[in-house]
C-alpha positions, 0 to 999 in steps of 0.5 A: 500500500504505497499511498498509505501510512501507518498511524498508531495513536493512543486510545486516549490521553489516559492510556498508553494502549494504541490502535493501528490505523492506515492513513492516506498520504493527505491525512498523514500530512495532517498528523506529521507535526513533530514537536508542535501542538496539532489537531486533525480529523483523519480517516482510518483507511482500514475501517473508513471510520473518522476520528478527531486526533491531536498531538500529545506530549511524548514525555519531553516537556513541550514536545507533542510527537505522540498522538491521541484519539479525542473522538470518533466523528460522523463527518470530516466536515465537522468543525474541529473547534466545536469538538475539542473536549469531546471524548471517545464515542466508540472505542476503535479496535486495539493494536495487535 
């Protein structure tokens, strides 16, 4: 799958448990902000489910090279600003 990239966000900010997703090149570009705060709506190419994800600290102060799922959403056209603070609507499949 040359046009897809592996993405392994944590299930939430309260856990270290991760899920495996495949992202399009376009969605991967939305999540590839090493070291800075970011938020994006992405689609898992394996399930076609849509998620609001955001950068998370990796452990180094001020670095956001990790990622967490904030919520599963219904549409890519939802406004990110109105969704911040929403938590998981449905748990995605766990990484194996």
